[in-house]
C-alpha positions as a LaTeX table, in Angstrom:
\begin{tabular}{lrrr}
\hline
Residue & $x$ (\AA) & $y$ (\AA) & $z$ (\AA) \\
\hline
Unk1 & 0.00 & 0.00 & 0.00 \\
Unk2 & 1.16 & 3.54 & $-0.75$ \\
Unk3 & 1.04 & 6.25 & 1.90 \\
Unk4 & 1.36 & 10.02 & 2.02 \\
Unk5 & 3.32 & 11.58 & 4.87 \\
Unk6 & 2.14 & 15.00 & 6.06 \\
Unk7 & 4.30 & 17.21 & 8.26 \\
Unk8 & 2.10 & 19.56 & 10.29 \\
Unk9 & 4.49 & 22.00 & 11.95 \\
Unk10 & 2.37 & 24.07 & 14.33 \\
Unk11 & 2.84 & 26.83 & 16.87 \\
Unk12 & 3.12 & 24.60 & 19.93 \\
Unk13 & 3.93 & 21.19 & 18.50 \\
Unk14 & 5.18 & 19.32 & 15.44 \\
Unk15 & 3.18 & 16.40 & 14.11 \\
Unk16 & 3.68 & 13.81 & 11.43 \\
Unk17 & 0.60 & 12.05 & 10.05 \\
Unk18 & 0.50 & 9.12 & 7.66 \\
Unk19 & $-2.51$ & 8.94 & 5.35 \\
Unk20 & $-3.38$ & 5.81 & 3.40 \\
Unk21 & $-4.47$ & 5.68 & $-0.25$ \\
Unk22 & $-8.07$ & 6.47 & 0.83 \\
Unk23 & $-6.99$ & 9.65 & 2.69 \\
Unk24 & $-7.65$ & 7.93 & 6.01 \\
Unk25 & $-5.28$ & 8.46 & 8.93 \\
Unk26 & $-3.00$ & 5.47 & 9.51 \\
Unk27 & $-0.93$ & 6.97 & 12.33 \\
Unk28 & 0.05 & 10.16 & 14.15 \\
Unk29 & 3.16 & 11.18 & 16.07 \\
Unk30 & 3.42 & 14.47 & 17.95 \\
Unk31 & 5.96 & 16.40 & 20.03 \\
Unk32 & 5.51 & 19.72 & 21.79 \\
Unk33 & 8.37 & 22.20 & 21.93 \\
Unk34 & 9.37 & 25.18 & 24.03 \\
Unk35 & 7.69 & 28.57 & 23.80 \\
Unk36 & 10.20 & 31.37 & 24.45 \\
Unk37 & 9.04 & 34.76 & 25.80 \\
Unk38 & 12.11 & 37.04 & 26.09 \\
Unk39 & 10.01 & 40.17 & 26.76 \\
Unk40 & 6.36 & 41.15 & 27.04 \\
Unk41 & 4.76 & 40.64 & 23.62 \\
Unk42 & 7.79 & 38.78 & 22.21 \\
Unk43 & 7.39 & 35.13 & 21.18 \\
Unk44 & 10.21 & 32.95 & 19.82 \\
Unk45 & 10.95 & 29.33 & 18.93 \\
Unk46 & 14.25 & 27.47 & 18.68 \\
Unk47 & 14.59 & 26.46 & 14.98 \\
Unk48 & 16.86 & 23.56 & 15.91 \\
Unk49 & 14.20 & 22.20 & 18.26 \\
Unk50 & 11.54 & 22.58 & 15.56 \\
Unk51 & 13.72 & 20.68 & 13.11 \\
Unk52 & 14.43 & 17.89 & 15.60 \\
Unk53 & 10.76 & 17.47 & 16.52 \\
Unk54 & 9.81 & 17.31 & 12.82 \\
Unk55 & 12.49 & 14.74 & 12.09 \\
Unk56 & 11.65 & 12.65 & 15.14 \\
Unk57 & 7.89 & 12.64 & 14.59 \\
Unk58 & 8.37 & 11.56 & 10.96 \\
Unk59 & 10.56 & 8.67 & 12.06 \\
Unk60 & 8.22 & 7.82 & 14.92 \\
Unk61 & 5.06 & 7.62 & 12.81 \\
Unk62 & 6.76 & 5.41 & 10.22 \\
Unk63 & 7.85 & 3.06 & 13.00 \\
Unk64 & 4.45 & 3.27 & 14.72 \\
Unk65 & 2.51 & 2.25 & 11.62 \\
Unk66 & 5.12 & $-0.39$ & 10.88 \\
Unk67 & 5.75 & 0.41 & 7.23 \\
Unk68 & 8.87 & 0.88 & 5.20 \\
Unk69 & 9.73 & 4.43 & 4.19 \\
Unk70 & 9.72 & 3.15 & 0.62 \\
Unk71 & 5.93 & 2.75 & 0.97 \\
Unk72 & 5.61 & 6.55 & 1.19 \\
Unk73 & 4.83 & 7.96 & $-2.25$ \\
Unk74 & 5.16 & 11.64 & $-1.34$ \\
Unk75 & 5.47 & 14.13 & 1.47 \\
Unk76 & 3.39 & 17.25 & 2.12 \\
Unk77 & 4.21 & 20.13 & 4.45 \\
Unk78 & 1.91 & 22.51 & 6.26 \\
Unk79 & 3.14 & 25.02 & 8.78 \\
Unk80 & 2.51 & 27.86 & 11.18 \\
Unk81 & 2.57 & 30.89 & 8.90 \\
Unk82 & 4.46 & 34.20 & 9.13 \\
Unk83 & 6.99 & 32.82 & 11.65 \\
Unk84 & 10.35 & 34.08 & 10.43 \\
Unk85 & 13.79 & 32.43 & 10.28 \\
Unk86 & 17.06 & 33.64 & 8.77 \\
Unk87 & 19.85 & 31.08 & 8.36 \\
Unk88 & 23.37 & 30.75 & 7.02 \\
Unk89 & 23.34 & 29.62 & 3.39 \\
Unk90 & 26.49 & 27.54 & 3.82 \\
Unk91 & 25.82 & 25.84 & 7.16 \\
Unk92 & 22.05 & 26.00 & 7.56 \\
Unk93 & 22.52 & 27.46 & 11.05 \\
Unk94 & 19.91 & 30.10 & 12.06 \\
Unk95 & 21.35 & 33.47 & 13.05 \\
Unk96 & 18.64 & 33.98 & 15.71 \\
Unk97 & 15.58 & 32.24 & 17.11 \\
Unk98 & 12.47 & 32.00 & 14.94 \\
Unk99 & 10.29 & 35.07 & 15.53 \\
Unk100 & 6.76 & 33.69 & 15.86 \\
Unk101 & 3.66 & 35.06 & 14.13 \\
Unk102 & 2.25 & 36.12 & 17.52 \\
Unk103 & 5.29 & 38.32 & 18.24 \\
Unk104 & 4.56 & 42.04 & 18.57 \\
Unk105 & 8.07 & 43.53 & 18.74 \\
Unk106 & 7.69 & 45.37 & 15.43 \\
Unk107 & 4.40 & 47.09 & 16.31 \\
Unk108 & 6.14 & 50.47 & 16.51 \\
Unk109 & 7.76 & 49.94 & 13.10 \\
Unk110 & 4.34 & 49.18 & 11.60 \\
Unk111 & 2.85 & 52.27 & 13.26 \\
Unk112 & 5.58 & 54.47 & 11.77 \\
Unk113 & 5.02 & 53.00 & 8.30 \\
Unk114 & 1.29 & 53.60 & 8.62 \\
Unk115 & 1.84 & 57.16 & 9.78 \\
Unk116 & 4.12 & 57.72 & 6.76 \\
Unk117 & 1.23 & 56.72 & 4.49 \\
Unk118 & 2.49 & 53.35 & 3.20 \\
Unk119 & $-0.37$ & 51.07 & 4.26 \\
Unk120 & $-2.58$ & 51.68 & 1.21 \\
Unk121 & 0.21 & 50.62 & $-1.18$ \\
Unk122 & 1.11 & 47.59 & 0.93 \\
Unk123 & $-2.52$ & 46.47 & 1.22 \\
Unk124 & $-3.13$ & 46.90 & $-2.51$ \\
Unk125 & $-0.19$ & 44.67 & $-3.39$ \\
Unk126 & $-0.32$ & 42.07 & $-0.60$ \\
Unk127 & $-3.91$ & 42.11 & 0.65 \\
Unk128 & $-2.48$ & 42.51 & 4.16 \\
Unk129 & $-2.35$ & 45.30 & 6.71 \\
Unk130 & 0.76 & 46.86 & 8.17 \\
Unk131 & 0.88 & 44.71 & 11.28 \\
Unk132 & 3.70 & 43.00 & 13.17 \\
Unk133 & 1.84 & 39.71 & 12.64 \\
Unk134 & 3.43 & 39.34 & 9.20 \\
Unk135 & 6.98 & 38.33 & 8.28 \\
Unk136 & 8.30 & 41.44 & 6.54 \\
Unk137 & 8.86 & 43.64 & 9.57 \\
Unk138 & 10.20 & 40.65 & 11.54 \\
Unk139 & 12.81 & 40.13 & 8.82 \\
Unk140 & 13.61 & 43.85 & 8.89 \\
Unk141 & 14.13 & 43.60 & 12.67 \\
Unk142 & 16.48 & 40.60 & 12.34 \\
Unk143 & 18.65 & 42.27 & 9.72 \\
Unk144 & 18.78 & 45.43 & 11.81 \\
Unk145 & 19.40 & 43.89 & 15.25 \\
Unk146 & 21.56 & 40.80 & 14.69 \\
Unk147 & 25.17 & 41.92 & 14.40 \\
Unk148 & 26.48 & 41.74 & 10.84 \\
Unk149 & 23.23 & 40.30 & 9.47 \\
Unk150 & 22.46 & 43.00 & 6.92 \\
Unk151 & 25.95 & 42.96 & 5.41 \\
Unk152 & 25.87 & 39.16 & 5.22 \\
Unk153 & 22.42 & 39.22 & 3.63 \\
Unk154 & 23.56 & 41.74 & 1.01 \\
Unk155 & 26.60 & 39.55 & 0.33 \\
Unk156 & 24.31 & 36.59 & $-0.39$ \\
Unk157 & 25.38 & 34.62 & 2.68 \\
Unk158 & 21.97 & 34.43 & 4.41 \\
Unk159 & 18.55 & 33.06 & 3.47 \\
Unk160 & 15.10 & 33.99 & 4.75 \\
Unk161 & 12.15 & 31.70 & 5.04 \\
Unk162 & 8.96 & 30.91 & 6.83 \\
Unk163 & 8.84 & 27.50 & 8.52 \\
Unk164 & 8.00 & 25.66 & 5.30 \\
Unk165 & 11.08 & 27.10 & 3.58 \\
Unk166 & 13.32 & 26.21 & 6.51 \\
Unk167 & 12.06 & 22.61 & 6.54 \\
Unk168 & 12.36 & 22.26 & 2.75 \\
Unk169 & 15.95 & 23.53 & 3.03 \\
Unk170 & 16.77 & 21.11 & 5.85 \\
Unk171 & 15.15 & 18.20 & 4.00 \\
Unk172 & 16.37 & 18.88 & 0.44 \\
Unk173 & 18.77 & 21.82 & 0.35 \\
Unk174 & 16.35 & 23.77 & $-1.88$ \\
Unk175 & 15.30 & 27.35 & $-1.11$ \\
Unk176 & 11.59 & 27.24 & $-2.01$ \\
Unk177 & 8.25 & 28.33 & $-0.63$ \\
Unk178 & 4.71 & 28.11 & $-1.96$ \\
Unk179 & 2.34 & 30.91 & $-2.94$ \\
Unk180 & 0.21 & 30.69 & 0.21 \\
Unk181 & 3.16 & 31.16 & 2.56 \\
Unk182 & 4.68 & 33.86 & 0.35 \\
Unk183 & 1.34 & 35.69 & 0.50 \\
Unk184 & 1.72 & 36.04 & 4.29 \\
Unk185 & 5.13 & 37.68 & 4.32 \\
Unk186 & 4.01 & 41.28 & 3.55 \\
Unk187 & 6.53 & 41.25 & 0.67 \\
Unk188 & 4.68 & 39.27 & $-2.01$ \\
Unk189 & 2.47 & 40.93 & $-4.63$ \\
Unk190 & $-0.52$ & 38.58 & $-4.78$ \\
Unk191 & $-1.95$ & 40.37 & $-7.81$ \\
Unk192 & 1.18 & 39.97 & $-9.96$ \\
Unk193 & 2.50 & 36.77 & $-8.38$ \\
Unk194 & 6.01 & 37.86 & $-7.41$ \\
Unk195 & 8.10 & 39.50 & $-4.72$ \\
Unk196 & 7.52 & 43.26 & $-4.55$ \\
Unk197 & 10.71 & 45.26 & $-5.07$ \\
Unk198 & 8.88 & 48.36 & $-3.83$ \\
Unk199 & 7.95 & 46.81 & $-0.48$ \\
Unk200 & 11.35 & 45.14 & $-0.09$ \\
Unk201 & 12.92 & 48.55 & $-0.67$ \\
Unk202 & 10.62 & 50.10 & 1.93 \\
Unk203 & 11.64 & 47.46 & 4.48 \\
Unk204 & 15.29 & 47.46 & 3.40 \\
Unk205 & 15.21 & 43.76 & 2.49 \\
Unk206 & 17.85 & 42.45 & 0.02 \\
Unk207 & 15.76 & 40.43 & $-2.44$ \\
Unk208 & 18.40 & 37.72 & $-2.93$ \\
Unk209 & 17.51 & 36.51 & 0.58 \\
Unk210 & 14.00 & 35.49 & $-0.54$ \\
Unk211 & 12.98 & 31.96 & $-1.66$ \\
Unk212 & 11.61 & 30.91 & $-5.05$ \\
Unk213 & 7.81 & 30.71 & $-5.03$ \\
Unk214 & 6.00 & 27.63 & $-6.39$ \\
Unk215 & 2.45 & 26.30 & $-6.75$ \\
Unk216 & 1.01 & 24.49 & $-3.73$ \\
Unk217 & 1.29 & 21.18 & $-5.59$ \\
Unk218 & 4.75 & 21.15 & $-7.16$ \\
Unk219 & 8.15 & 19.50 & $-7.06$ \\
Unk220 & 9.92 & 20.95 & $-4.01$ \\
Unk221 & 12.77 & 18.45 & $-4.06$ \\
Unk222 & 13.74 & 14.97 & $-2.90$ \\
Unk223 & 14.34 & 13.96 & 0.71 \\
Unk224 & 17.50 & 11.78 & 0.70 \\
Unk225 & 17.27 & 8.17 & 1.84 \\
Unk226 & 19.52 & 8.76 & 4.86 \\
Unk227 & 16.97 & 11.16 & 6.42 \\
Unk228 & 13.83 & 8.99 & 6.64 \\
Unk229 & 14.94 & 5.66 & 5.20 \\
Unk230 & 14.03 & 6.12 & 1.53 \\
Unk231 & 14.01 & 8.85 & $-1.08$ \\
Unk232 & 10.69 & 10.71 & $-0.80$ \\
Unk233 & 9.61 & 13.65 & $-2.98$ \\
Unk234 & 8.04 & 16.74 & $-1.38$ \\
Unk235 & 5.08 & 17.44 & $-3.66$ \\
Unk236 & 2.73 & 19.62 & $-1.61$ \\
Unk237 & 3.14 & 22.71 & 0.57 \\
Unk238 & 0.62 & 25.17 & 2.03 \\
Unk239 & 0.39 & 27.40 & 5.08 \\
Unk240 & $-1.72$ & 25.84 & 7.81 \\
Unk241 & $-4.91$ & 27.85 & 7.29 \\
Unk242 & $-4.85$ & 27.43 & 3.54 \\
Unk243 & $-4.12$ & 23.72 & 3.99 \\
Unk244 & $-7.17$ & 23.48 & 6.26 \\
Unk245 & $-9.27$ & 25.26 & 3.61 \\
Unk246 & $-8.14$ & 22.62 & 1.12 \\
Unk247 & $-8.66$ & 19.80 & 3.64 \\
Unk248 & $-12.22$ & 21.05 & 4.20 \\
Unk249 & $-12.76$ & 20.95 & 0.41 \\
Unk250 & $-13.78$ & 24.63 & 0.37 \\
Unk251 & $-13.18$ & 24.82 & $-3.36$ \\
Unk252 & $-16.22$ & 26.91 & $-4.34$ \\
Unk253 & $-16.61$ & 30.69 & $-3.92$ \\
Unk254 & $-18.63$ & 31.46 & $-0.80$ \\
Unk255 & $-17.54$ & 28.38 & 1.15 \\
Unk256 & $-16.13$ & 29.16 & 4.62 \\
Unk257 & $-14.05$ & 27.30 & 7.16 \\
Unk258 & $-12.73$ & 28.18 & 10.60 \\
Unk259 & $-9.79$ & 26.40 & 12.22 \\
Unk260 & $-9.40$ & 26.38 & 16.00 \\
Unk261 & $-5.79$ & 25.81 & 16.96 \\
Unk262 & $-3.58$ & 28.13 & 18.99 \\
Unk263 & $-5.38$ & 30.94 & 17.19 \\
Unk264 & $-8.55$ & 30.89 & 15.11 \\
Unk265 & $-8.55$ & 31.59 & 11.41 \\
Unk266 & $-11.63$ & 31.92 & 9.23 \\
Unk267 & $-11.25$ & 31.81 & 5.45 \\
Unk268 & $-13.89$ & 32.54 & 2.83 \\
Unk269 & $-13.18$ & 31.36 & $-0.71$ \\
Unk270 & $-13.61$ & 34.30 & $-3.12$ \\
Unk271 & $-12.57$ & 32.49 & $-6.30$ \\
Unk272 & $-10.63$ & 34.55 & $-8.82$ \\
Unk273 & $-11.75$ & 37.80 & $-7.15$ \\
Unk274 & $-9.40$ & 39.51 & $-4.71$ \\
Unk275 & $-11.86$ & 41.34 & $-2.46$ \\
Unk276 & $-10.77$ & 44.66 & $-1.05$ \\
Unk277 & $-12.09$ & 44.62 & 2.50 \\
Unk278 & $-13.78$ & 47.65 & 4.01 \\
Unk279 & $-13.64$ & 46.01 & 7.43 \\
Unk280 & $-9.93$ & 45.28 & 7.92 \\
Unk281 & $-10.20$ & 41.68 & 6.78 \\
Unk282 & $-7.24$ & 40.32 & 4.86 \\
Unk283 & $-7.12$ & 39.44 & 1.19 \\
Unk284 & $-4.91$ & 36.42 & 0.64 \\
Unk285 & $-4.20$ & 33.42 & $-1.58$ \\
Unk286 & $-6.32$ & 30.39 & $-0.67$ \\
Unk287 & $-4.28$ & 28.12 & $-2.96$ \\
Unk288 & $-2.46$ & 28.14 & $-6.27$ \\
Unk289 & $-2.70$ & 25.11 & $-8.57$ \\
Unk290 & $-1.37$ & 24.82 & $-12.13$ \\
Unk291 & $-0.42$ & 28.49 & $-12.00$ \\
Unk292 & $-4.01$ & 29.58 & $-11.26$ \\
Unk293 & $-4.61$ & 31.59 & $-8.08$ \\
Unk294 & $-7.74$ & 31.21 & $-5.93$ \\
Unk295 & $-8.19$ & 34.06 & $-3.45$ \\
Unk296 & $-9.78$ & 34.25 & $-0.01$ \\
Unk297 & $-10.90$ & 36.71 & 2.62 \\
Unk298 & $-9.33$ & 35.88 & 5.98 \\
Unk299 & $-9.96$ & 36.91 & 9.54 \\
Unk300 & $-7.36$ & 36.07 & 12.17 \\
Unk301 & $-7.86$ & 35.64 & 15.91 \\
Unk302 & $-4.55$ & 35.42 & 17.74 \\
Unk303 & $-5.84$ & 33.52 & 20.79 \\
Unk304 & $-8.30$ & 30.60 & 20.56 \\
Unk305 & $-6.97$ & 27.26 & 21.84 \\
Unk306 & $-4.25$ & 29.24 & 23.60 \\
Unk307 & $-6.85$ & 30.58 & 26.05 \\
Unk308 & $-7.52$ & 26.99 & 27.15 \\
Unk309 & $-3.76$ & 26.42 & 27.44 \\
Unk310 & $-3.73$ & 29.48 & 29.72 \\
Unk311 & $-6.40$ & 27.89 & 31.91 \\
Unk312 & $-4.24$ & 24.77 & 32.08 \\
Unk313 & $-0.72$ & 26.18 & 32.37 \\
Unk314 & $-1.28$ & 29.68 & 33.76 \\
Unk315 & $-4.23$ & 29.39 & 36.13 \\
Unk316 & $-3.89$ & 25.59 & 36.51 \\
Unk317 & $-7.65$ & 25.16 & 36.84 \\
Unk318 & $-7.85$ & 22.35 & 34.26 \\
Unk319 & $-5.57$ & 19.41 & 33.69 \\
Unk320 & $-6.38$ & 19.13 & 29.98 \\
Unk321 & $-8.46$ & 20.88 & 27.34 \\
Unk322 & $-11.21$ & 18.24 & 27.41 \\
Unk323 & $-12.16$ & 19.21 & 30.98 \\
Unk324 & $-13.44$ & 22.60 & 29.81 \\
Unk325 & $-16.57$ & 21.05 & 28.29 \\
Unk326 & $-17.78$ & 19.51 & 31.55 \\
Unk327 & $-16.87$ & 22.65 & 33.49 \\
Unk328 & $-18.74$ & 24.89 & 31.03 \\
Unk329 & $-21.80$ & 22.64 & 31.18 \\
Unk330 & $-21.80$ & 22.90 & 34.99 \\
Unk331 & $-21.20$ & 26.66 & 35.20 \\
Unk332 & $-23.59$ & 29.08 & 36.91 \\
Unk333 & $-25.91$ & 30.40 & 34.16 \\
Unk334 & $-26.69$ & 33.54 & 36.18 \\
Unk335 & $-23.10$ & 34.78 & 35.93 \\
Unk336 & $-21.80$ & 36.74 & 32.95 \\
Unk337 & $-18.03$ & 36.42 & 33.10 \\
Unk338 & $-16.35$ & 37.61 & 29.90 \\
Unk339 & $-12.71$ & 36.96 & 29.03 \\
Unk340 & $-11.16$ & 39.09 & 26.28 \\
Unk341 & $-8.02$ & 37.01 & 25.55 \\
Unk342 & $-5.89$ & 39.79 & 24.06 \\
Unk343 & $-2.68$ & 38.24 & 25.39 \\
Unk344 & $-0.70$ & 39.40 & 22.35 \\
Unk345 & $-3.06$ & 42.12 & 21.14 \\
Unk346 & $-6.28$ & 41.84 & 19.18 \\
Unk347 & $-6.42$ & 40.55 & 15.62 \\
Unk348 & $-9.19$ & 41.10 & 13.06 \\
Unk349 & $-11.24$ & 43.19 & 12.79 \\
Unk350 & $-9.66$ & 45.36 & 15.52 \\
Unk351 & $-5.92$ & 45.04 & 14.77 \\
Unk352 & $-4.91$ & 46.54 & 18.10 \\
Unk353 & $-1.38$ & 45.43 & 18.94 \\
Unk354 & $-1.29$ & 47.21 & 22.30 \\
Unk355 & $-4.33$ & 45.60 & 23.93 \\
Unk356 & $-3.80$ & 42.97 & 26.59 \\
Unk357 & $-6.16$ & 40.42 & 28.11 \\
Unk358 & $-8.97$ & 41.43 & 30.45 \\
Unk359 & $-11.73$ & 39.76 & 32.49 \\
Unk360 & $-15.12$ & 41.33 & 33.17 \\
Unk361 & $-18.12$ & 40.43 & 35.32 \\
Unk362 & $-16.36$ & 38.67 & 38.21 \\
Unk363 & $-18.31$ & 37.93 & 41.40 \\
Unk364 & $-17.39$ & 36.17 & 44.63 \\
Unk365 & $-18.95$ & 33.03 & 43.16 \\
Unk366 & $-16.89$ & 33.05 & 39.98 \\
Unk367 & $-14.74$ & 29.94 & 39.80 \\
Unk368 & $-13.14$ & 27.44 & 37.43 \\
Unk369 & $-16.43$ & 26.54 & 35.74 \\
Unk370 & $-17.24$ & 30.16 & 34.89 \\
Unk371 & $-13.69$ & 30.78 & 33.68 \\
Unk372 & $-13.87$ & 27.70 & 31.44 \\
Unk373 & $-17.20$ & 28.81 & 29.97 \\
Unk374 & $-15.94$ & 32.36 & 29.39 \\
Unk375 & $-12.79$ & 31.03 & 27.69 \\
Unk376 & $-14.81$ & 28.90 & 25.28 \\
Unk377 & $-17.32$ & 31.68 & 24.66 \\
Unk378 & $-14.52$ & 34.13 & 23.84 \\
Unk379 & $-13.69$ & 32.02 & 20.81 \\
Unk380 & $-17.30$ & 32.06 & 19.62 \\
Unk381 & $-17.57$ & 35.81 & 20.14 \\
Unk382 & $-14.36$ & 36.47 & 18.23 \\
Unk383 & $-15.53$ & 34.25 & 15.38 \\
Unk384 & $-18.76$ & 36.28 & 15.21 \\
Unk385 & $-16.62$ & 39.43 & 14.93 \\
Unk386 & $-14.83$ & 37.92 & 11.93 \\
Unk387 & $-17.87$ & 36.54 & 10.13 \\
Unk388 & $-19.90$ & 39.74 & 10.51 \\
Unk389 & $-17.05$ & 41.72 & 8.96 \\
Unk390 & $-16.58$ & 39.18 & 6.16 \\
Unk391 & $-20.25$ & 39.17 & 5.21 \\
Unk392 & $-20.18$ & 42.96 & 4.90 \\
Unk393 & $-17.35$ & 42.59 & 2.36 \\
Unk394 & $-18.69$ & 39.64 & 0.37 \\
Unk395 & $-21.71$ & 39.92 & $-1.91$ \\
Unk396 & $-21.08$ & 36.72 & $-3.84$ \\
Unk397 & $-22.65$ & 33.26 & $-3.48$ \\
Unk398 & $-22.60$ & 31.29 & $-0.26$ \\
Unk399 & $-24.54$ & 29.08 & 2.12 \\
Unk400 & $-25.06$ & 29.94 & 5.81 \\
Unk401 & $-22.68$ & 27.18 & 6.89 \\
Unk402 & $-19.31$ & 27.27 & 8.64 \\
Unk403 & $-17.05$ & 24.23 & 8.39 \\
Unk404 & $-14.88$ & 23.84 & 11.50 \\
Unk405 & $-11.75$ & 21.92 & 12.39 \\
Unk406 & $-8.79$ & 21.98 & 14.77 \\
Unk407 & $-8.48$ & 20.78 & 18.34 \\
Unk408 & $-11.20$ & 22.92 & 19.92 \\
Unk409 & $-13.76$ & 21.86 & 17.31 \\
Unk410 & $-13.98$ & 18.53 & 19.15 \\
Unk411 & $-15.60$ & 20.39 & 22.07 \\
Unk412 & $-19.36$ & 19.98 & 21.60 \\
Unk413 & $-20.24$ & 22.76 & 24.06 \\
Unk414 & $-17.97$ & 25.25 & 22.31 \\
Unk415 & $-19.32$ & 24.33 & 18.86 \\
Unk416 & $-22.94$ & 24.63 & 20.00 \\
Unk417 & $-22.23$ & 28.08 & 21.45 \\
Unk418 & $-20.48$ & 29.01 & 18.21 \\
Unk419 & $-23.56$ & 28.01 & 16.19 \\
Unk420 & $-25.77$ & 29.95 & 18.60 \\
Unk421 & $-23.79$ & 33.18 & 18.60 \\
Unk422 & $-23.16$ & 33.32 & 14.82 \\
Unk423 & $-26.70$ & 32.16 & 14.02 \\
Unk424 & $-25.54$ & 29.64 & 11.42 \\
Unk425 & $-25.03$ & 25.93 & 10.86 \\
Unk426 & $-21.64$ & 24.63 & 12.05 \\
Unk427 & $-20.41$ & 21.51 & 10.26 \\
Unk428 & $-17.73$ & 19.31 & 11.78 \\
Unk429 & $-16.10$ & 16.76 & 9.44 \\
Unk430 & $-15.23$ & 13.15 & 10.11 \\
Unk431 & $-11.52$ & 13.99 & 9.80 \\
Unk432 & $-10.61$ & 16.82 & 12.18 \\
Unk433 & $-6.98$ & 16.79 & 11.02 \\
Unk434 & $-7.93$ & 18.87 & 8.01 \\
Unk435 & $-4.73$ & 20.92 & 8.02 \\
Unk436 & $-2.58$ & 17.84 & 7.58 \\
Unk437 & $-5.16$ & 16.35 & 5.22 \\
Unk438 & $-4.89$ & 19.41 & 2.96 \\
Unk439 & $-1.12$ & 19.05 & 2.73 \\
Unk440 & $-1.47$ & 15.31 & 2.15 \\
Unk441 & $-4.04$ & 15.84 & $-0.62$ \\
Unk442 & $-1.77$ & 18.33 & $-2.41$ \\
Unk443 & 1.11 & 15.85 & $-2.36$ \\
Unk444 & $-1.03$ & 12.79 & $-3.09$ \\
Unk445 & $-2.91$ & 14.49 & $-5.93$ \\
Unk446 & 0.43 & 15.56 & $-7.46$ \\
Unk447 & 1.69 & 11.99 & $-7.08$ \\
Unk448 & $-1.39$ & 10.64 & $-8.88$ \\
Unk449 & $-2.70$ & 8.75 & $-5.84$ \\
Unk450 & $-5.55$ & 11.01 & $-4.73$ \\
Unk451 & $-8.50$ & 12.30 & $-6.81$ \\
Unk452 & $-8.81$ & 15.79 & $-8.26$ \\
Unk453 & $-10.69$ & 18.63 & $-6.53$ \\
Unk454 & $-14.15$ & 17.37 & $-7.53$ \\
Unk455 & $-13.43$ & 13.84 & $-6.38$ \\
Unk456 & $-11.87$ & 15.00 & $-3.13$ \\
Unk457 & $-14.83$ & 17.30 & $-2.40$ \\
Unk458 & $-17.24$ & 14.46 & $-3.04$ \\
Unk459 & $-15.46$ & 12.35 & $-0.41$ \\
Unk460 & $-15.77$ & 15.05 & 2.32 \\
Unk461 & $-17.75$ & 13.49 & 5.19 \\
Unk462 & $-19.87$ & 15.27 & 7.80 \\
Unk463 & $-19.54$ & 13.98 & 11.37 \\
Unk464 & $-21.99$ & 16.38 & 13.08 \\
Unk465 & $-23.98$ & 19.50 & 12.26 \\
Unk466 & $-24.70$ & 22.02 & 15.05 \\
Unk467 & $-27.83$ & 24.16 & 14.62 \\
Unk468 & $-28.45$ & 27.51 & 16.36 \\
Unk469 & $-30.73$ & 27.20 & 19.41 \\
Unk470 & $-30.26$ & 30.56 & 21.19 \\
Unk471 & $-33.16$ & 33.02 & 20.82 \\
Unk472 & $-32.44$ & 36.31 & 19.06 \\
Unk473 & $-32.95$ & 38.45 & 22.17 \\
Unk474 & $-30.43$ & 36.49 & 24.25 \\
Unk475 & $-27.98$ & 36.42 & 21.38 \\
Unk476 & $-28.20$ & 40.20 & 21.00 \\
Unk477 & $-27.70$ & 40.83 & 24.72 \\
Unk478 & $-24.74$ & 38.46 & 24.96 \\
Unk479 & $-22.98$ & 39.86 & 21.90 \\
Unk480 & $-23.48$ & 43.48 & 22.98 \\
Unk481 & $-21.86$ & 42.61 & 26.33 \\
Unk482 & $-18.91$ & 41.15 & 24.46 \\
Unk483 & $-18.55$ & 44.24 & 22.28 \\
Unk484 & $-18.58$ & 46.49 & 25.36 \\
Unk485 & $-15.88$ & 44.33 & 26.95 \\
Unk486 & $-13.68$ & 44.58 & 23.84 \\
Unk487 & $-14.07$ & 48.36 & 23.69 \\
Unk488 & $-13.18$ & 48.63 & 27.38 \\
Unk489 & $-10.11$ & 46.45 & 26.81 \\
Unk490 & $-8.89$ & 48.60 & 23.95 \\
Unk491 & $-9.46$ & 51.76 & 26.02 \\
Unk492 & $-6.97$ & 50.72 & 28.71 \\
\hline
\end{tabular}
């Protein structure tokens, strides 16, 4: 039997998943890695640790399933987006830790660029806003603050990449990325399909440091036999949210998905139309196949699953994420605790880098159950913020359905509240590992093992549909309370 190996390199862990010829999961291996917080608002990862966890999980899942590496027809990669690494072209050694997408150290740089009037040009070319979320200003910071980095970059000694590029380099020695990851760097013109010399000049980025951009399903190089036990081609690459869009088979304009991992990311397929948002949503590339670009509107929430991790690791009121469902179900319905989890600022549609988390509505009776409920509700409220803004921008086709995936989507209480607060159907698929599935499908389709888009979409299976049950009056009151809490948070 032939298998596809998907590397899912996320914000808090690296996973390797083997899919069989029917796109069913044969095995999973996972390793968490260290989160580094040098200063308030700064978030870093050790690239060497990321590489080791990727390598180990790949080897572990092959051993776990008990196959030979020669049974793997192709490899696909999906990754945390925007996270920025610069490494030595000769040795492969990073010159600094990876600066993570959540990192806010370049917020002042972005503010200065906005004040100087550059945001309109940047948004027109990239679909993005001038925010420290994206890679461009992180790269600018590295070249400015690591001793000798700019001179070495200009001399052609250094390479830049997001996580996908770094892994491709480590696995094959090739300096490639795909269109979806390039689209998140703040340096890629998604209208013309190439790196923007104007933006690179603005950020003082030597363009020779940038990787070559390919389709999502393409030949990214061969993994040598001494790495995983057999030569394996890398044939599919996509940033995690785009990979989830693919894994959810959202191939038609108007289809929407929302992924609940560390953050939450909602994407709406807009076909061949790049929508210019009036509500600070992002225009981006959903996927690029055979040279043809499909665009999307995207809303990004920085903290979703991470708020549950905070309950576990920070407050230590739950032992694992699954406990939040039972706690929420047993919470006091007369209390109205609201958590605004702006731990690293607020994402769409607010884009407020300076905000920090806040809790409202505490009473003497507030306890773990109310905190758990408020944490889960915060994700539903933030999703409502995104979808309301998206629907104001989009006047094309669409059904009132949101496809969900990611770890938190397994929480029935959270998904029911989500359906209630957005007033729409919420569909959860049989395969929740849609991010890895998207990367696997890209590689497997390219290898000739998996069906085309139509066939893949036909095979998408619904596990459960959540229908809205909350009455309109309650929904209005609850959402207004959330909006007041967000405004109060931003006012501090």
